[in-house]
C-alpha positions as CSV (number, residue, x, y, z in Angstrom):
1,M,33.4,32.5,-28.5
2,L,35.6,29.5,-27.5
3,D,37.5,31.7,-25.0
4,R,34.1,32.7,-23.5
5,L,33.1,29.1,-23.2
6,Q,36.3,28.2,-21.4
7,K,35.7,31.1,-18.9
8,L,32.1,29.9,-18.4
9,S,33.3,26.4,-17.7
10,K,35.7,27.7,-14.9
11,Q,33.0,30.0,-13.5
12,F,30.5,27.1,-13.5
13,E,32.9,24.8,-11.6
14,A,33.6,27.5,-9.0
15,E,29.9,28.3,-8.4
16,L,28.8,24.7,-8.3
17,G,31.5,23.9,-5.8
18,E,30.2,26.8,-3.5
19,A,26.5,25.7,-3.8
20,A,25.5,24.7,-0.3
21,S,21.9,23.4,-1.0
22,Q,19.8,21.8,-3.7
23,A,18.3,25.2,-4.3
24,D,21.7,26.7,-4.9
25,I,22.6,23.9,-7.3
26,L,19.4,24.4,-9.3
27,A,20.1,28.2,-9.4
28,V,23.5,27.4,-11.0
29,K,21.8,25.1,-13.4
30,A,19.4,27.8,-14.5
31,K,22.2,30.3,-14.9
32,Y,24.3,28.3,-17.2
33,I,22.2,25.7,-19.0
34,G,18.6,27.0,-18.5
35,K,16.5,28.3,-21.4
36,K,17.8,31.8,-20.8
37,G,21.2,30.6,-19.5
38,E,24.7,31.5,-20.6
39,I,25.1,28.6,-23.0
40,S,21.8,29.5,-24.8
41,S,22.9,33.1,-24.9
42,I,26.1,32.1,-26.8
43,L,24.2,29.9,-29.3
44,K,21.7,32.7,-30.0
45,G,24.5,35.2,-30.6
46,M,26.0,33.1,-33.4
47,K,23.5,34.0,-36.1
48,D,26.1,36.2,-37.9
49,A,29.1,33.8,-37.4
50,S,30.7,31.9,-40.2
51,P,29.6,28.3,-40.9
52,E,33.0,27.0,-39.7
53,E,32.7,29.0,-36.4
54,K,29.1,27.9,-35.9
55,K,30.2,24.2,-36.3
56,T,33.2,24.6,-33.9
57,V,31.4,26.7,-31.2
58,G,28.2,24.6,-31.5
59,K,30.0,21.4,-31.0
60,E,32.0,22.8,-28.0
61,S,28.8,24.3,-26.5
62,N,26.9,21.0,-26.6
63,R,29.9,19.2,-25.1
64,L,30.1,21.7,-22.3
65,K,26.4,21.6,-21.7
66,Q,26.4,17.8,-21.4
67,E,29.3,18.0,-18.9
68,M,27.4,20.6,-16.9
69,H,24.3,18.4,-16.8
70,K,26.3,15.5,-15.6
71,A,28.0,17.6,-12.9
72,I,24.7,19.1,-11.7
73,S,23.1,15.6,-11.5
74,Q,26.0,14.3,-9.5
75,A,25.9,17.4,-7.2
76,L,22.2,17.0,-6.6
77,S,22.5,13.3,-5.8
78,E,25.4,13.9,-3.4
79,R,23.5,16.8,-1.7
80,E,20.3,14.7,-1.4
81,K,22.3,11.9,0.2
82,Q,23.9,14.3,2.7
83,E,20.4,15.7,3.6
84,I,19.0,12.2,4.1
85,E,22.0,11.2,6.3
86,E,21.5,14.4,8.3
87,Q,17.8,13.6,8.9
88,L,18.7,10.1,9.9
89,R,21.2,11.5,12.5
90,Q,18.6,13.9,13.9
91,N,15.8,11.4,14.0
92,R,17.7,8.3,15.0
93,Q,15.7,5.7,16.9
94,D,17.3,2.9,18.9
95,I,14.6,0.2,18.8
96,S,16.6,-1.9,21.2
97,L,16.1,0.5,24.1
98,T,13.5,-0.5,26.7
99,K,10.7,1.9,27.8
100,S,12.6,2.8,31.0
101,L,15.6,4.0,28.9
102,L,13.4,5.7,26.3
103,G,11.6,7.7,28.9
104,Q,8.4,9.6,28.2
105,R,9.7,11.4,25.2
106,H,9.8,8.4,22.9
107,P,7.4,5.8,24.3
108,A,7.2,2.5,22.5
109,A,3.9,1.3,21.1
110,Y,2.2,-1.3,19.1
111,H,1.0,-0.3,15.6
112,P,-2.8,0.2,15.6
113,V,-3.2,-2.5,13.0
114,T,-1.4,-4.9,15.3
115,I,-3.6,-3.9,18.2
116,V,-6.9,-4.4,16.3
117,Q,-5.6,-7.6,14.6
118,R,-4.8,-9.2,18.0
119,E,-8.2,-8.2,19.4
120,I,-10.0,-9.7,16.4
121,E,-7.9,-12.9,16.8
122,D,-9.0,-13.1,20.4
123,I,-12.6,-12.6,19.5
124,F,-12.7,-15.3,16.9
125,T,-10.6,-17.7,19.0
126,S,-13.2,-17.3,21.8
127,M,-15.8,-18.4,19.2
128,G,-13.8,-21.6,18.3
129,F,-12.0,-20.3,15.2
130,T,-8.4,-21.3,14.4
131,I,-5.8,-18.6,13.4
132,L,-3.9,-19.4,10.1
133,N,-1.1,-17.7,8.3
134,G,-0.2,-17.9,4.7
135,P,2.5,-16.8,2.2
136,H,2.7,-13.3,0.6
137,I,4.0,-14.9,-2.7
138,E,1.3,-17.0,-4.2
139,D,0.8,-19.1,-7.3
140,D,-2.0,-18.7,-9.9
141,Y,-3.8,-21.8,-8.7
142,H,-4.4,-20.6,-5.1
143,N,-4.9,-16.9,-5.9
144,F,-7.2,-17.3,-8.8
145,E,-8.1,-20.7,-10.3
146,A,-9.1,-22.6,-7.1
147,L,-11.2,-19.6,-6.1
148,N,-13.3,-20.1,-9.3
149,I,-11.4,-17.5,-11.2
150,P,-10.0,-19.3,-14.3
151,E,-7.5,-17.7,-16.7
152,T,-10.2,-16.2,-19.0
153,H,-12.5,-15.0,-16.2
154,P,-13.2,-11.2,-16.3
155,A,-12.9,-11.0,-12.5
156,R,-9.1,-11.1,-12.9
157,D,-9.3,-7.6,-14.3
158,M,-10.9,-6.4,-11.0
159,Q,-7.5,-6.8,-9.3
160,D,-4.3,-5.1,-10.6
161,T,-1.8,-7.8,-9.9
162,F,2.0,-7.7,-9.2
163,W,3.2,-10.6,-11.3
164,F,6.7,-12.1,-11.1
165,S,8.7,-12.5,-14.3
166,D,7.7,-16.1,-14.7
167,M,4.0,-15.0,-14.8
168,K,3.2,-18.0,-12.6
169,H,3.8,-16.4,-9.2
170,L,2.5,-13.1,-7.8
171,L,2.1,-11.1,-4.7
172,R,-1.3,-12.2,-3.4
173,T,-4.0,-9.8,-4.2
174,H,-6.3,-10.9,-1.3
175,T,-6.2,-13.2,1.7
176,S,-8.8,-15.4,-0.1
177,P,-6.1,-18.0,-1.1
178,M,-6.1,-19.0,2.5
179,Q,-9.6,-20.4,1.9
180,V,-8.0,-23.0,-0.4
181,R,-4.9,-23.6,1.8
182,G,-7.1,-23.9,4.8
183,M,-9.2,-26.6,3.1
184,E,-6.0,-28.4,2.1
185,T,-5.0,-28.8,5.7
186,H,-8.3,-29.1,7.5
187,T,-11.2,-31.6,7.4
188,A,-14.7,-30.3,7.5
189,P,-16.3,-29.1,9.7
190,F,-13.9,-26.3,10.4
191,K,-13.7,-22.5,11.0
192,F,-10.6,-20.3,10.7
193,V,-9.5,-16.7,10.2
194,C,-6.3,-15.6,8.4
195,P,-4.9,-12.1,8.8
196,G,-2.2,-10.7,6.5
197,K,-0.9,-8.2,4.0
198,V,-2.1,-8.1,0.4
199,F,-0.8,-6.3,-2.6
200,R,-2.4,-4.5,-5.5
201,C,-1.0,-2.2,-8.2
202,E,-3.4,0.7,-7.9
203,D,-3.4,4.4,-7.2
204,T,-3.3,5.5,-3.6
205,D,-5.7,7.9,-1.9
206,A,-7.2,8.4,1.5
207,S,-8.8,5.0,1.5
208,H,-6.6,2.9,-0.9
209,E,-3.0,1.7,-0.7
210,M,-0.9,-0.7,-2.8
211,V,0.0,-2.7,0.3
212,F,-2.8,-3.1,2.9
213,H,-4.1,-5.6,5.4
214,Q,-7.1,-8.0,5.2
215,L,-8.4,-10.7,7.5
216,E,-10.0,-13.7,5.7
217,G,-12.5,-15.9,7.5
218,M,-14.2,-19.1,6.6
219,M,-16.7,-21.5,8.3
220,V,-17.7,-24.8,6.8
221,G,-20.1,-27.2,8.3
222,E,-23.6,-28.6,8.0
223,N,-26.6,-26.3,7.3
224,I,-24.6,-23.1,7.4
225,S,-26.8,-20.1,6.4
226,V,-26.5,-16.3,5.7
227,A,-27.9,-15.8,9.2
228,N,-24.8,-17.5,10.7
229,L,-22.6,-15.1,8.6
230,I,-24.5,-12.0,9.8
231,Y,-24.4,-13.1,13.4
232,F,-20.6,-13.5,13.4
233,M,-20.1,-10.2,11.6
234,K,-22.3,-8.3,14.1
235,V,-20.5,-9.9,17.1
236,L,-17.2,-8.9,15.6
237,L,-18.1,-5.3,15.0
238,A,-19.9,-4.9,18.4
239,E,-16.8,-6.2,20.2
240,I,-14.3,-4.1,18.2
241,F,-16.2,-0.8,18.6
242,G,-17.7,-1.5,22.0
243,K,-21.1,-0.6,20.8
244,E,-23.7,-1.5,18.1
245,V,-22.8,0.0,14.8
246,E,-25.0,0.6,11.8
247,V,-24.4,-1.7,8.9
248,R,-26.1,-2.5,5.6
249,L,-25.9,-5.7,3.5
250,R,-26.2,-5.3,-0.2
251,P,-25.6,-7.7,-3.2
252,G,-22.0,-8.0,-4.3
253,Y,-20.2,-10.1,-6.9
254,F,-17.2,-12.3,-6.0
255,P,-16.5,-15.4,-8.0
256,F,-15.7,-17.5,-4.9
257,V,-19.1,-16.9,-3.1
258,E,-22.7,-17.3,-4.2
259,P,-24.7,-15.4,-3.2
260,G,-22.2,-12.6,-2.5
261,F,-22.7,-9.5,-0.4
262,E,-21.0,-6.2,0.6
263,L,-21.3,-5.5,4.2
264,D,-20.9,-1.7,4.7
265,I,-20.5,0.2,8.0
266,K,-21.8,3.7,8.4
267,C,-18.7,5.9,8.3
268,L,-17.5,6.7,11.9
269,I,-15.2,9.4,10.6
270,C,-17.9,11.7,9.4
271,G,-21.0,10.1,11.1
272,G,-22.5,9.4,7.6
273,S,-22.4,13.0,6.4
274,G,-19.7,12.3,3.8
275,C,-15.9,12.6,3.8
276,S,-12.8,11.6,1.8
277,V,-12.7,8.2,3.5
278,C,-16.2,7.2,2.5
279,K,-16.0,9.0,-0.9
280,Q,-18.8,11.3,0.3
281,T,-21.3,8.4,0.5
282,G,-21.5,8.1,4.3
283,W,-20.7,4.3,4.1
284,V,-17.4,2.4,4.0
285,E,-17.1,-1.0,2.3
286,L,-15.7,-3.2,5.1
287,L,-16.7,-6.8,4.7
288,P,-17.1,-8.5,1.3
289,C,-18.7,-11.8,2.1
290,G,-21.1,-14.5,1.1
291,M,-21.8,-18.3,1.0
292,V,-18.8,-20.3,-0.3
293,H,-19.3,-21.2,-4.0
294,P,-19.7,-25.1,-4.3
295,R,-16.9,-25.1,-6.9
296,V,-14.5,-23.7,-4.4
297,L,-15.4,-26.4,-1.9
298,E,-14.9,-29.0,-4.6
299,Y,-11.3,-27.6,-5.2
300,G,-10.8,-28.1,-1.4
301,Q,-12.0,-31.7,-1.5
302,V,-15.1,-30.9,0.6
303,D,-18.2,-33.0,0.2
304,T,-20.7,-30.4,-1.1
305,D,-23.7,-32.8,-0.6
306,K,-23.0,-32.6,3.1
307,Y,-21.3,-29.4,3.8
308,N,-21.6,-25.7,2.9
309,G,-20.2,-22.5,4.5
310,F,-19.6,-18.8,4.4
311,A,-16.5,-16.7,3.9
312,F,-15.5,-13.1,4.3
313,G,-12.6,-10.8,3.6
314,L,-12.4,-8.0,6.2
315,G,-10.7,-4.8,5.3
316,L,-8.5,-4.6,8.4
317,D,-7.0,-1.2,7.6
318,R,-10.4,0.4,7.1
319,L,-11.6,-1.1,10.3
320,V,-8.6,0.4,12.1
321,M,-9.4,3.8,10.6
322,M,-13.0,3.6,11.8
323,R,-11.9,2.5,15.3
324,Y,-9.4,5.3,15.8
325,G,-10.9,8.0,13.6
326,I,-7.9,8.0,11.1
327,D,-8.8,9.9,8.0
328,D,-6.1,8.6,5.6
329,I,-4.9,5.0,5.2
330,R,-1.5,6.2,4.2
331,Y,-0.7,7.1,7.8
332,L,-0.9,3.4,8.6
333,H,2.0,2.7,6.2
334,S,4.1,5.8,6.6
335,G,6.7,4.1,8.9
336,D,6.7,7.2,11.1
337,L,7.3,6.0,14.7
338,R,5.5,9.1,16.0
339,F,2.3,7.9,14.5
340,G,2.3,4.6,16.4
341,Q,3.2,6.3,19.7
342,Q,-0.4,7.8,19.8
343,F,-2.1,4.4,20.4
344,S,-0.6,2.1,23.1
345,E,2.6,1.7,25.0
346,Y,4.0,-1.7,25.8
């Protein structure tokens, strides 16, 4: 039995060395250490062996099996690295090349999110809004507490948060912290929008990603009403889509607005008949919004006896999907240069 194990060891090394692909390596693995492999065959054939022989051969079989596992794992890792390097060589993109050097085969282009974000910024700038930027790494105060979401508030469970090890800092779960930061740097009356990435630990599907884009908006002044909110949202959508789009406003709960609304747009992918993007409902949640909660204004040192306002959090990725008829949000985050080349050249 020991002689047979030694022969198997040499055969294994030879065949593994000749394996040219991951499939070949896996075939060698199955042949030698699979459930019906050579090692298992030896162990099954020892039922009539002496106790001493069982002990000796069993120990050597297990040792050899572990070595084979280690060798196969290393071979698979090396082969995977080789295949990745080969793909990188074949698909190499020199982003320093200008359009004239790239030619028509690889035209450069802005990402569709960038295109739409810039258009939205232009729309709001024309209406007197300021454009603000904020950090991706937030603290508990700006992301939750100052937005009327204290530590014990059940709304924290609505967002699966990426916390840092100190449990005081996190990757922002929405762009709403910019409401607080905006109030810290501006004196009422004011109006601003804040585009940016947000992060949530959730399962991905056609309309959900762990990293996605939002655009926060806030307007604070005297005698601001829901009518003002609806007006600005309708102007935005009409400008982006170049036509009137069907929307609906329904009650929604968000701790930092009262009353709160969900502004939905009729799905432009399926025309309202139902698809994977709209979850077969015909409508896409696009603009959670509402009148700013007085407590949030108080955190921002705004005089609530004189001022009020509205706020909204636009789902920028979903707006891009409606604009271009993209049926899966994961395309936006794939990093595939060919995807972006479909939209606009610089």
